[in-house]
FILUM-951588 format. One line per 2 residues: number of its first residue (from 1); their letters; for each residue x, y, z of C-alpha. Coordinates in nm, 3 decimals, decimal comma. Layout:
N
NUM) A) X Y Z | ... $
This chain:
329
1) MN) 11,351 9,930 10,645 | 11,095 9,735 10,848 $
3) KT) 10,818 9,984 10,790 | 10,876 9,972 10,416 $
5) IK) 10,874 9,592 10,412 | 10,553 9,593 10,613 $
7) EI) 10,386 9,828 10,367 | 10,444 9,596 10,070 $
9) PK) 10,131 9,379 10,020 | 10,218 9,016 10,076 $
11) IE) 10,070 8,671 10,052 | 10,171 8,368 10,257 $
13) LH) 10,117 8,012 10,136 | 10,313 7,801 10,388 $
15) CH) 10,207 7,865 10,746 | 10,124 7,590 10,995 $
17) LD) 9,842 7,680 11,231 | 9,970 7,495 11,538 $
19) GS) 10,329 7,607 11,489 | 10,231 7,970 11,443 $
21) VS) 10,019 8,049 11,748 | 10,169 8,315 11,974 $
23) PT) 10,300 8,260 12,329 | 10,018 8,488 12,448 $
25) YI) 9,761 8,260 12,285 | 9,917 7,953 12,448 $
27) QT) 9,925 8,115 12,792 | 9,565 8,234 12,759 $
29) QA) 9,440 7,894 12,649 | 9,638 7,715 12,920 $
31) KE) 9,481 7,939 13,184 | 9,128 7,906 13,043 $
33) QN) 9,156 7,528 13,016 | 9,356 7,479 13,338 $
35) IA) 9,640 7,303 13,156 | 10,004 7,311 13,271 $
37) ID) 10,232 7,417 12,985 | 10,612 7,432 12,983 $
39) MT) 10,670 7,757 12,791 | 11,037 7,666 12,744 $
41) KI) 10,930 7,384 12,511 | 10,708 7,576 12,266 $
43) SA) 10,984 7,716 12,043 | 11,309 7,600 11,888 $
45) NA) 11,642 7,779 11,920 | 11,976 7,798 11,745 $
47) QC) 12,088 7,479 11,920 | 11,817 7,277 11,744 $
49) QS) 11,994 7,003 11,549 | 11,731 6,849 11,321 $
51) LD) 11,378 6,856 11,184 | 11,277 6,577 11,423 $
53) EY) 11,399 6,778 11,723 | 11,221 7,086 11,589 $
55) LR) 10,892 6,897 11,554 | 10,896 6,800 11,923 $
57) CF) 10,793 7,157 12,010 | 10,448 7,081 11,873 $
59) DE) 10,375 6,826 12,145 | 10,349 7,101 12,407 $
61) IL) 10,154 7,343 12,186 | 9,893 7,087 12,086 $
63) KV) 9,790 7,037 12,450 | 9,592 7,363 12,432 $
65) MQ) 9,446 7,305 12,083 | 9,195 7,028 12,153 $
67) TS) 8,864 7,220 12,179 | 8,649 7,390 11,917 $
69) KS) 8,695 7,731 12,078 | 9,071 7,698 12,105 $
71) LS) 9,091 7,601 11,737 | 8,877 7,895 11,623 $
73) DS) 9,078 8,130 11,846 | 9,406 7,997 11,704 $
75) VI) 9,312 8,106 11,352 | 9,227 8,456 11,474 $
77) DV) 9,560 8,473 11,660 | 9,770 8,376 11,358 $
79) VS) 9,578 8,598 11,115 | 9,633 8,889 11,355 $
81) QA) 10,008 8,828 11,334 | 9,997 8,803 10,956 $
83) HH) 9,799 9,126 10,932 | 10,076 9,306 11,121 $
85) DG) 10,322 9,179 10,857 | 10,121 9,333 10,573 $
87) VK) 9,975 9,001 10,457 | 9,661 9,035 10,243 $
89) YI) 9,605 8,665 10,170 | 9,711 8,365 10,377 $
91) EL) 9,669 7,990 10,356 | 9,689 7,822 10,697 $
93) RF) 9,753 7,450 10,709 | 9,665 7,211 10,987 $
95) AP) 9,649 6,837 11,057 | 9,301 6,754 11,192 $
97) KF) 9,417 6,426 11,348 | 9,635 6,625 11,592 $
99) HM) 9,332 6,793 11,749 | 9,122 6,491 11,849 $
101) DQ) 9,285 6,398 12,182 | 8,992 6,526 12,389 $
103) GL) 8,716 6,373 12,181 | 8,657 6,613 11,891 $
105) SL) 8,558 6,437 11,569 | 8,727 6,510 11,237 $
107) SE) 8,419 6,705 11,129 | 8,420 6,911 11,449 $
109) VL) 8,787 6,996 11,407 | 8,739 7,105 11,046 $
111) NA) 8,433 7,313 11,123 | 8,601 7,483 11,422 $
113) VV) 8,899 7,590 11,211 | 8,671 7,709 10,930 $
115) QG) 8,469 7,909 11,183 | 8,793 8,067 11,300 $
117) AV) 8,875 8,167 10,942 | 8,532 8,328 10,903 $
119) QA) 8,577 8,521 11,228 | 8,932 8,626 11,137 $
121) EH) 8,815 8,768 10,804 | 8,558 8,977 10,991 $
123) QY) 8,824 9,116 11,223 | 9,113 9,177 10,981 $
125) PV) 9,147 9,285 10,616 | 9,301 8,950 10,525 $
127) IV) 9,158 8,678 10,301 | 9,199 8,345 10,480 $
129) RL) 9,193 7,999 10,327 | 9,288 7,661 10,474 $
131) LV) 9,489 7,354 10,377 | 9,432 7,016 10,540 $
133) CG) 9,741 6,809 10,613 | 9,767 6,437 10,597 $
135) MK) 10,074 6,309 10,781 | 10,366 6,105 10,653 $
137) HH) 10,368 5,883 10,963 | 10,001 5,798 10,900 $
139) SN) 9,880 5,534 10,655 | 9,718 5,608 10,321 $
141) AE) 9,387 5,493 10,472 | 9,418 5,736 10,764 $
143) NI) 9,499 6,025 10,531 | 9,212 5,934 10,298 $
145) EV) 8,980 5,937 10,600 | 9,084 6,299 10,661 $
147) FK) 9,061 6,405 10,296 | 8,718 6,242 10,260 $
149) QI) 8,577 6,486 10,515 | 8,644 6,775 10,279 $
151) HT) 8,454 6,663 9,969 | 8,163 6,527 10,173 $
153) QP) 8,100 6,857 10,355 | 8,008 7,130 10,104 $
155) SI) 7,974 7,387 10,385 | 8,350 7,392 10,445 $
157) QK) 8,469 7,379 10,085 | 8,488 7,756 10,036 $
159) YI) 8,758 7,779 10,301 | 8,941 7,447 10,269 $
161) VG) 9,112 7,487 9,933 | 9,373 7,213 9,923 $
163) VD) 9,564 6,934 10,095 | 9,922 6,860 10,194 $
165) LA) 10,134 6,580 10,337 | 10,353 6,701 10,623 $
167) GG) 10,577 6,562 10,897 | 10,927 6,421 10,912 $
169) EE) 11,091 6,340 10,578 | 11,250 6,009 10,485 $
171) DE) 11,460 5,961 10,171 | 11,269 5,841 9,866 $
173) AM) 10,944 5,801 10,061 | 10,701 6,007 9,856 $
175) MQ) 10,570 5,732 9,631 | 10,432 5,532 9,924 $
177) FA) 10,165 5,802 9,957 | 10,049 5,774 9,596 $
179) EC) 9,714 5,623 9,700 | 9,599 5,909 9,924 $
181) IE) 9,738 6,167 9,683 | 9,545 6,008 9,395 $
183) YA) 9,233 6,013 9,612 | 9,273 6,387 9,669 $
185) QT) 9,323 6,454 9,300 | 9,027 6,236 9,201 $
187) HN) 8,814 6,468 9,414 | 8,964 6,783 9,257 $
189) MN) 9,164 6,893 9,562 | 9,456 7,129 9,510 $
191) LT) 9,785 6,974 9,615 | 10,099 7,102 9,785 $
193) LH) 10,349 6,852 9,925 | 10,630 6,883 10,178 $
195) AG) 10,941 6,760 9,997 | 11,311 6,836 9,975 $
197) EC) 11,322 6,979 10,325 | 11,589 6,735 10,439 $
199) GC) 11,807 6,698 10,133 | 11,628 6,431 9,930 $
201) NK) 11,560 6,558 9,579 | 11,403 6,227 9,477 $
203) NV) 11,108 6,328 9,696 | 11,074 6,654 9,504 $
205) YD) 11,087 6,480 9,166 | 10,827 6,229 9,286 $
207) AI) 10,605 6,502 9,431 | 10,601 6,668 9,090 $
209) KL) 10,521 6,334 8,921 | 10,235 6,286 9,167 $
211) GA) 10,085 6,618 9,063 | 10,196 6,867 9,328 $
213) QR) 10,119 7,225 9,225 | 10,352 7,357 9,494 $
215) IG) 10,638 7,214 9,698 | 10,659 7,281 10,071 $
217) HG) 11,018 7,392 10,136 | 11,202 7,213 9,852 $
219) VS) 11,520 7,390 9,959 | 11,737 7,095 9,854 $
221) SI) 11,624 7,156 9,495 | 11,849 7,460 9,471 $
223) KD) 12,154 7,232 9,439 | 12,007 7,050 9,138 $
225) VQ) 11,982 7,264 8,825 | 11,797 6,989 8,635 $
227) LL) 11,535 6,980 8,910 | 11,506 7,358 8,902 $
229) ET) 11,444 7,338 8,529 | 11,174 7,077 8,594 $
231) LK) 11,008 7,303 8,852 | 11,010 7,585 8,598 $
233) TE) 10,881 7,369 8,311 | 10,604 7,215 8,523 $
235) DV) 10,525 7,557 8,675 | 10,555 7,433 9,034 $
237) LL) 10,617 7,692 9,305 | 10,867 7,646 9,591 $
239) EI) 10,728 7,754 9,929 | 11,057 7,865 10,086 $
241) CP) 11,084 7,913 10,465 | 11,434 8,050 10,539 $
243) CS) 11,443 8,085 10,919 | 11,277 7,748 10,974 $
245) NL) 11,526 7,581 10,741 | 11,814 7,733 10,937 $
247) QT) 11,672 7,600 11,263 | 11,613 7,246 11,135 $
249) KA) 11,960 7,244 10,978 | 11,811 7,188 10,633 $
251) IR) 12,062 7,462 10,551 | 12,367 7,580 10,747 $
253) HI) 12,380 7,935 10,612 | 12,119 8,160 10,459 $
255) SE) 12,331 8,196 10,143 | 12,242 7,834 10,057 $
257) ID) 11,896 7,963 9,963 | 12,023 8,092 9,630 $
259) LP) 11,736 8,321 9,538 | 11,940 8,500 9,268 $
261) LL) 11,971 8,162 9,091 | 11,596 8,098 9,122 $
263) KK) 11,528 8,443 8,976 | 11,778 8,386 8,696 $
265) LD) 11,619 8,052 8,603 | 11,267 8,191 8,652 $
267) VP) 11,171 7,923 8,905 | 10,850 8,023 9,089 $
269) FL) 10,898 8,077 9,463 | 10,756 8,261 9,763 $
271) IN) 10,896 8,344 10,107 | 10,697 8,210 10,404 $
273) TD) 10,730 8,171 10,782 | 10,641 7,801 10,819 $
275) NR) 10,592 7,823 11,198 | 10,583 8,175 11,339 $
277) GV) 10,570 8,061 11,700 | 10,807 7,764 11,700 $
279) TQ) 11,064 7,954 11,493 | 10,991 8,290 11,662 $
281) TN) 10,969 8,463 11,327 | 10,743 8,673 11,107 $
283) LI) 10,750 8,773 10,742 | 10,925 9,103 10,814 $
285) KE) 11,210 8,913 10,983 | 11,227 8,666 10,693 $
287) YT) 11,252 8,936 10,428 | 11,493 9,145 10,636 $
289) LL) 11,731 8,849 10,664 | 11,722 8,799 10,288 $
291) LE) 11,776 9,169 10,221 | 12,068 9,192 10,464 $
293) NE) 12,236 8,898 10,289 | 12,171 9,050 9,945 $
295) LL) 11,958 8,759 9,830 | 11,663 8,987 9,749 $
297) TM) 11,601 9,354 9,680 | 11,309 9,564 9,799 $
299) ED) 11,177 9,557 9,443 | 11,196 9,178 9,443 $
301) IA) 10,963 9,153 9,744 | 10,678 9,319 9,558 $
303) II) 10,746 9,121 9,241 | 10,760 8,773 9,396 $
305) NR) 10,442 8,831 9,598 | 10,258 8,951 9,290 $
307) KA) 10,380 8,653 9,085 | 10,304 8,404 9,364 $
309) LK) 9,937 8,502 9,376 | 9,895 8,290 9,062 $
311) YA) 9,978 7,981 9,270 | 9,733 8,051 9,553 $
313) FV) 9,453 7,796 9,578 | 9,183 8,058 9,637 $
315) ES) 8,895 8,083 9,389 | 8,978 8,281 9,073 $
317) EV) 8,739 8,569 9,136 | 8,903 8,640 9,473 $
319) KV) 9,243 8,616 9,308 | 9,137 8,883 9,060 $
321) QL) 9,010 9,104 9,343 | 9,338 9,070 9,531 $
323) MN) 9,540 9,143 9,219 | 9,340 9,454 9,135 $
325) RY) 9,342 9,587 9,491 | 9,697 9,517 9,606 $
327) FN) 9,924 9,382 9,333 | 9,860 9,584 9,019 $
329) E) 10,111 9,862 9,075 $
């Protein structure tokens, strides 16, 4: 089964750079930089009780991601993992503010990650693009400061194709970020927003109102048929991350991700890993879990990846190339 899943061309749209680096990468960087790392704190387990607890794993990982070289190397590491899953196109997202503890500027962080994407594309047959995350515990002004770097640096705009707001989720909190979201849209930035990861559908409705083209997670939406109809009507894709949602207790059982219902209602969705390292997952594991629980068929895997390419933020000519090469069967 695994070999067949691997052979199906895939895309991935929801993958956090810091949460997806491998243990080998972390150990190598820790040794090179002479940093003490507690390897027991870099991943979550079945005893994880919440999203907030899950997010604490990032504190340890980020210790080794504070230099230009470590950032470039991190992209290569994650793209290598994706390549082994059969991924042909990936969007990696990262929060630049998390990589400035040792003195890197916002511009230096962005350029280091872009350089990593360029190097990764040379090493693997994977198209790589990047999403920049503002954070929900940062102010609108702080997030605008980050987003401003994108439209004022033409040299990085090929690779940085959109923005996101990530972090812990509070009920009915989305509208307080309207200012930085409007700023991004004014400067023609593609928009995906974390929402509905912790049960608050108001955040999903508001994300759609604010112009989100995709919803990060959105798993709570599945319990609201009216919201699902809105997602379909507005043509907004759900970036679903099953194993991560199980760990954060966004869901208690995989069957709560009612993919047959999404297919029936024709709601756009794609399966993603979220954080390969923190969750100790990959796309083959994600799809295998869904197959074993009869939420998807092998035929579905090819279909949803082909359909989801429409929602990728990559330039249209590359989208056409990917479709013709991998998804036209």
